[in-house]
Backbone as JSON Lines, residues from 0, in Angstrom:
{"i":0,"aa":"M","n":[35.03,-35.73,-1.84],"ca":[35.25,-34.53,-2.36],"c":[34.96,-33.32,-1.28]}
{"i":1,"aa":"S","n":[35.77,-32.22,-1.66],"ca":[35.81,-31.14,-0.79],"c":[34.5,-30.38,-0.94]}
{"i":2,"aa":"K","n":[34.11,-29.41,-0.17],"ca":[32.97,-28.65,-0.23],"c":[33.05,-27.63,-1.51]}
{"i":3,"aa":"A","n":[34.13,-27.16,-1.75],"ca":[34.32,-26.43,-2.88],"c":[34.12,-27.2,-4.32]}
{"i":4,"aa":"G","n":[34.63,-28.41,-4.2],"ca":[34.49,-29.2,-5.35],"c":[33.15,-29.55,-5.55]}
{"i":5,"aa":"D","n":[32.23,-29.85,-4.52],"ca":[30.76,-30.19,-4.59],"c":[29.96,-28.98,-5.29]}
{"i":6,"aa":"R","n":[30.45,-27.7,-4.66],"ca":[29.83,-26.49,-5.33],"c":[30.08,-26.28,-6.87]}
{"i":7,"aa":"L","n":[31.39,-26.57,-7.19],"ca":[31.83,-26.3,-8.52],"c":[30.9,-27.42,-9.42]}
{"i":8,"aa":"I","n":[30.92,-28.68,-9.02],"ca":[29.98,-29.7,-9.73],"c":[28.63,-29.19,-9.86]}
{"i":9,"aa":"A","n":[28.02,-28.83,-8.72],"ca":[26.67,-28.29,-8.81],"c":[26.54,-27.08,-9.75]}
{"i":10,"aa":"A","n":[27.46,-26.12,-9.72],"ca":[27.38,-25.09,-10.68],"c":[27.52,-25.4,-12.12]}
{"i":11,"aa":"A","n":[28.33,-26.38,-12.39],"ca":[28.44,-26.95,-13.72],"c":[27.16,-27.54,-14.22]}
{"i":12,"aa":"Q","n":[26.61,-28.28,-13.35],"ca":[25.21,-29.02,-13.73],"c":[24.08,-27.94,-13.85]}
{"i":13,"aa":"E","n":[24.22,-26.87,-13.1],"ca":[23.24,-25.78,-13.2],"c":[23.57,-25.14,-14.56]}
{"i":14,"aa":"A","n":[24.72,-24.83,-14.84],"ca":[24.95,-24.09,-16.2],"c":[24.52,-24.97,-17.23]}
{"i":15,"aa":"R","n":[24.67,-26.39,-17.28],"ca":[24.31,-27.15,-18.34],"c":[22.81,-27.17,-18.43]}
{"i":16,"aa":"A","n":[22.0,-27.28,-17.3],"ca":[20.57,-27.09,-17.3],"c":[20.21,-25.7,-17.96]}
{"i":17,"aa":"I","n":[20.73,-24.68,-17.64],"ca":[20.45,-23.47,-18.25],"c":[20.71,-23.36,-19.73]}
{"i":18,"aa":"A","n":[21.87,-24.03,-20.1],"ca":[22.25,-24.0,-21.5],"c":[21.08,-24.95,-22.39]}
{"i":19,"aa":"R","n":[20.55,-25.82,-21.77],"ca":[19.56,-26.62,-22.39],"c":[18.25,-26.25,-22.4]}
{"i":20,"aa":"G","n":[18.11,-25.15,-21.56],"ca":[16.7,-24.19,-21.53],"c":[15.91,-25.08,-20.42]}
{"i":21,"aa":"E","n":[16.48,-25.79,-19.62],"ca":[15.73,-26.69,-18.72],"c":[15.59,-25.88,-17.36]}
{"i":22,"aa":"Q","n":[16.22,-24.71,-17.22],"ca":[16.23,-23.89,-16.07],"c":[16.63,-22.44,-16.35]}
{"i":23,"aa":"A","n":[15.81,-21.6,-15.74],"ca":[16.24,-20.14,-15.93],"c":[17.6,-19.79,-15.26]}
{"i":24,"aa":"P","n":[18.28,-18.83,-15.86],"ca":[19.36,-18.49,-15.13],"c":[19.11,-17.47,-13.94]}
{"i":25,"aa":"G","n":[19.85,-17.6,-12.93],"ca":[19.71,-16.92,-11.76],"c":[20.73,-15.74,-11.9]}
{"i":26,"aa":"R","n":[20.51,-14.91,-10.85],"ca":[21.11,-13.73,-10.9],"c":[22.05,-13.6,-9.71]}
{"i":27,"aa":"V","n":[23.32,-13.07,-9.95],"ca":[24.41,-13.2,-8.78],"c":[24.49,-11.56,-8.54]}
{"i":28,"aa":"H","n":[24.45,-11.31,-7.18],"ca":[24.57,-10.02,-6.8],"c":[26.05,-9.66,-6.49]}
{"i":29,"aa":"V","n":[26.68,-8.81,-7.37],"ca":[28.11,-8.53,-7.01],"c":[28.11,-7.05,-6.76]}
{"i":30,"aa":"P","n":[28.55,-6.65,-5.56],"ca":[28.4,-5.44,-5.07],"c":[29.35,-4.4,-5.76]}
{"i":31,"aa":"A","n":[29.06,-3.14,-5.73],"ca":[29.8,-2.15,-6.42],"c":[31.06,-1.86,-5.82]}
{"i":32,"aa":"R","n":[31.29,-2.2,-4.66],"ca":[32.31,-1.93,-3.85],"c":[32.81,-3.23,-2.98]}
{"i":33,"aa":"L","n":[34.09,-3.53,-3.02],"ca":[34.49,-4.61,-2.17],"c":[35.7,-4.17,-1.26]}
{"i":34,"aa":"D","n":[35.96,-4.81,-0.21],"ca":[36.89,-4.48,0.71],"c":[38.13,-5.38,0.32]}
{"i":35,"aa":"V","n":[38.84,-5.11,-0.65],"ca":[39.82,-5.84,-1.03],"c":[40.98,-6.03,-0.06]}
{"i":36,"aa":"R","n":[41.31,-5.2,0.89],"ca":[42.23,-5.43,1.88],"c":[41.76,-6.55,2.91]}
{"i":37,"aa":"A","n":[40.32,-6.56,3.02],"ca":[39.84,-7.59,4.12],"c":[39.94,-9.02,3.31]}
{"i":38,"aa":"I","n":[39.64,-9.04,2.04],"ca":[39.7,-10.26,1.25],"c":[41.06,-10.8,1.39]}
{"i":39,"aa":"R","n":[42.14,-9.89,1.0],"ca":[43.45,-10.27,1.03],"c":[43.94,-10.82,2.31]}
{"i":40,"aa":"A","n":[43.42,-10.16,3.4],"ca":[43.86,-10.52,4.71],"c":[43.24,-11.82,5.18]}
{"i":41,"aa":"R","n":[42.2,-12.24,4.61],"ca":[41.82,-13.57,4.78],"c":[42.71,-14.72,4.34]}
{"i":42,"aa":"T","n":[43.39,-14.31,3.22],"ca":[44.18,-15.24,2.54],"c":[45.52,-15.39,3.31]}
{"i":43,"aa":"G","n":[45.94,-14.27,4.2],"ca":[47.19,-14.32,4.9],"c":[48.43,-13.95,4.07]}
{"i":44,"aa":"L","n":[48.02,-13.47,2.71],"ca":[49.14,-13.0,1.81],"c":[49.41,-11.52,1.91]}
{"i":45,"aa":"S","n":[50.78,-11.17,1.57],"ca":[51.12,-9.87,1.4],"c":[50.54,-9.35,0.05]}
{"i":46,"aa":"Q","n":[50.63,-7.9,-0.23],"ca":[50.02,-7.46,-1.46],"c":[50.62,-8.15,-2.64]}
{"i":47,"aa":"T","n":[51.98,-8.29,-2.51],"ca":[52.69,-8.87,-3.61],"c":[52.47,-10.4,-3.77]}
{"i":48,"aa":"G","n":[52.33,-11.05,-2.64],"ca":[51.74,-12.55,-2.69],"c":[50.59,-12.65,-3.27]}
{"i":49,"aa":"F","n":[49.58,-11.8,-2.93],"ca":[48.19,-11.88,-3.36],"c":[47.99,-11.48,-4.91]}
{"i":50,"aa":"A","n":[48.85,-10.49,-5.31],"ca":[48.74,-10.21,-6.72],"c":[49.41,-11.42,-7.59]}
{"i":51,"aa":"A","n":[50.47,-12.01,-7.05],"ca":[51.08,-13.06,-7.79],"c":[50.32,-14.27,-7.93]}
{"i":52,"aa":"R","n":[49.62,-14.54,-6.68],"ca":[48.8,-15.86,-6.4],"c":[47.52,-15.85,-7.45]}
{"i":53,"aa":"Y","n":[46.92,-14.65,-7.51],"ca":[45.67,-14.58,-8.18],"c":[45.62,-13.9,-9.49]}
{"i":54,"aa":"G","n":[46.89,-13.44,-9.94],"ca":[46.91,-13.0,-11.31],"c":[46.61,-11.41,-11.41]}
{"i":55,"aa":"F","n":[46.8,-10.58,-10.31],"ca":[46.72,-9.36,-10.28],"c":[48.04,-8.55,-10.46]}
{"i":56,"aa":"S","n":[48.05,-7.15,-10.86],"ca":[49.29,-6.47,-10.83],"c":[49.25,-5.86,-9.33]}
{"i":57,"aa":"L","n":[50.53,-5.86,-8.75],"ca":[50.77,-5.22,-7.62],"c":[50.14,-3.84,-7.5]}
{"i":58,"aa":"N","n":[50.11,-3.01,-8.56],"ca":[49.56,-1.59,-8.57],"c":[48.0,-1.88,-8.46]}
{"i":59,"aa":"Q","n":[47.46,-2.71,-9.03],"ca":[45.89,-2.95,-8.95],"c":[45.66,-3.17,-7.65]}
{"i":60,"aa":"V","n":[46.26,-4.07,-6.89],"ca":[45.94,-4.35,-5.55],"c":[46.15,-3.1,-4.75]}
{"i":61,"aa":"R","n":[47.27,-2.5,-4.73],"ca":[47.54,-1.26,-3.95],"c":[46.45,-0.19,-4.3]}
{"i":62,"aa":"D","n":[46.02,0.05,-5.55],"ca":[45.07,1.05,-5.78],"c":[43.67,0.64,-5.24]}
{"i":63,"aa":"W","n":[43.31,-0.61,-5.14],"ca":[41.98,-1.14,-4.76],"c":[42.01,-0.96,-3.26]}
{"i":64,"aa":"E","n":[43.04,-1.28,-2.6],"ca":[43.17,-1.12,-1.12],"c":[43.19,0.15,-0.47]}
{"i":65,"aa":"Q","n":[43.85,1.21,-1.43],"ca":[43.85,2.53,-0.99],"c":[42.85,3.56,-1.6]}
{"i":66,"aa":"N","n":[41.71,2.58,-1.98],"ca":[40.55,3.17,-2.67],"c":[40.78,4.25,-3.56]}
{"i":67,"aa":"R","n":[41.81,4.13,-4.48],"ca":[42.12,4.97,-5.6],"c":[41.41,4.45,-6.84]}
{"i":68,"aa":"S","n":[40.9,3.23,-6.8],"ca":[40.02,2.68,-7.78],"c":[39.5,1.41,-7.14]}
{"i":69,"aa":"Q","n":[38.36,0.86,-7.87],"ca":[37.61,-0.14,-7.52],"c":[37.85,-1.15,-8.67]}
{"i":70,"aa":"P","n":[37.84,-2.48,-8.35],"ca":[37.79,-3.65,-9.55],"c":[36.47,-3.51,-10.22]}
{"i":71,"aa":"L","n":[36.62,-3.88,-11.38],"ca":[35.5,-3.73,-12.46],"c":[34.81,-5.02,-12.51]}
{"i":72,"aa":"G","n":[33.48,-5.11,-13.04],"ca":[32.85,-6.21,-13.39],"c":[33.16,-7.47,-12.92]}
{"i":73,"aa":"G","n":[33.69,-8.41,-13.8],"ca":[33.94,-9.74,-13.46],"c":[35.04,-9.84,-12.39]}
{"i":74,"aa":"V","n":[35.9,-8.93,-12.31],"ca":[37.01,-8.93,-11.41],"c":[36.49,-8.87,-10.01]}
{"i":75,"aa":"R","n":[35.34,-8.23,-9.79],"ca":[34.69,-8.18,-8.38],"c":[34.14,-9.4,-8.17]}
{"i":76,"aa":"A","n":[33.39,-10.19,-9.13],"ca":[32.92,-11.6,-8.84],"c":[34.15,-12.53,-8.46]}
{"i":77,"aa":"Y","n":[35.28,-12.44,-9.21],"ca":[36.43,-13.29,-9.02],"c":[37.0,-13.01,-7.61]}
{"i":78,"aa":"L","n":[37.07,-11.62,-7.18],"ca":[37.58,-11.43,-5.91],"c":[36.66,-11.96,-4.72]}
{"i":79,"aa":"M","n":[35.28,-11.89,-4.92],"ca":[34.37,-12.53,-4.08],"c":[34.59,-13.85,-4.01]}
{"i":80,"aa":"L","n":[34.98,-14.69,-5.05],"ca":[35.17,-16.13,-4.91],"c":[36.43,-16.36,-4.04]}
{"i":81,"aa":"I","n":[37.56,-15.48,-4.48],"ca":[38.63,-15.66,-3.66],"c":[38.55,-15.47,-2.21]}
{"i":82,"aa":"G","n":[37.54,-14.54,-1.73],"ca":[37.25,-14.15,-0.37],"c":[36.45,-15.22,0.23]}
{"i":83,"aa":"E","n":[35.51,-16.0,-0.55],"ca":[34.78,-17.09,-0.06],"c":[35.75,-18.3,0.21]}
{"i":84,"aa":"D","n":[36.66,-18.74,-0.76],"ca":[37.29,-19.97,-0.65],"c":[38.64,-19.71,-1.27]}
{"i":85,"aa":"P","n":[39.71,-19.02,-0.78],"ca":[40.96,-18.88,-1.51],"c":[41.5,-20.08,-1.73]}
{"i":86,"aa":"D","n":[41.6,-21.11,-0.98],"ca":[42.13,-22.27,-1.34],"c":[41.73,-22.99,-2.45]}
{"i":87,"aa":"A","n":[40.29,-22.95,-2.7],"ca":[39.81,-23.59,-3.77],"c":[40.09,-22.95,-5.09]}
{"i":88,"aa":"V","n":[40.16,-21.52,-5.02],"ca":[40.48,-20.67,-6.29],"c":[41.94,-21.02,-6.52]}
{"i":89,"aa":"G","n":[42.61,-21.02,-5.49],"ca":[44.24,-21.27,-5.75],"c":[44.57,-22.65,-6.35]}
{"i":90,"aa":"A","n":[43.8,-23.65,-5.78],"ca":[43.85,-24.96,-6.43],"c":[43.5,-25.07,-7.9]}
{"i":91,"aa":"L","n":[42.38,-24.35,-8.27],"ca":[42.09,-24.35,-9.69],"c":[43.0,-23.6,-10.45]}
{"i":92,"aa":"L","n":[43.54,-22.52,-9.99],"ca":[44.68,-21.79,-10.68],"c":[45.87,-22.69,-10.92]}
{"i":93,"aa":"D","n":[46.23,-23.37,-9.61],"ca":[47.39,-24.23,-9.95],"c":[47.2,-25.5,-11.0]}
{"i":94,"aa":"K","n":[46.07,-26.0,-10.97],"ca":[45.61,-27.01,-11.9],"c":[45.7,-26.54,-13.39]}
{"i":95,"aa":"S","n":[45.28,-25.22,-13.54],"ca":[45.32,-24.7,-14.88],"c":[46.64,-24.5,-15.25]}
{"i":96,"aa":"R","n":[47.5,-24.0,-14.37],"ca":[48.83,-23.63,-14.69],"c":[49.72,-24.76,-15.04]}
{"i":97,"aa":"S","n":[49.33,-25.98,-14.49],"ca":[50.22,-27.21,-14.85],"c":[49.62,-27.98,-15.89]}
{"i":98,"aa":"G","n":[48.52,-27.3,-16.74],"ca":[48.02,-27.91,-17.95],"c":[47.07,-29.02,-17.73]}
{"i":99,"aa":"Q","n":[46.49,-29.16,-16.41],"ca":[45.5,-30.11,-16.24],"c":[44.01,-29.53,-16.6]}
{"i":100,"aa":"A","n":[43.9,-28.28,-16.77],"ca":[42.55,-27.82,-16.86],"c":[42.07,-28.29,-18.38]}
{"i":101,"aa":"A","n":[40.71,-28.34,-18.42],"ca":[40.0,-28.78,-19.71],"c":[39.98,-27.52,-20.77]}
């Protein structure tokens, strides 16, 4: 299994333990500002390709990269995941789009 797959399984096990009250939830630091241009650059995609691949509008990507706005809440966390392992996130999205998701 891939490194990303191992991390996803570990995260699911941790979530189950938290839901059962066996473990206290951890905190995830999500910075207030992200360098969306740098995250996109790591994927090697154009603005259009990045928006289409990860479910954003082209205007959102442009606004983030030109500092007219910043992504909010969970979108920042999602962008952090893309920045960490864009292939794993893309594979999960592909699986979901093909109807294989749970």
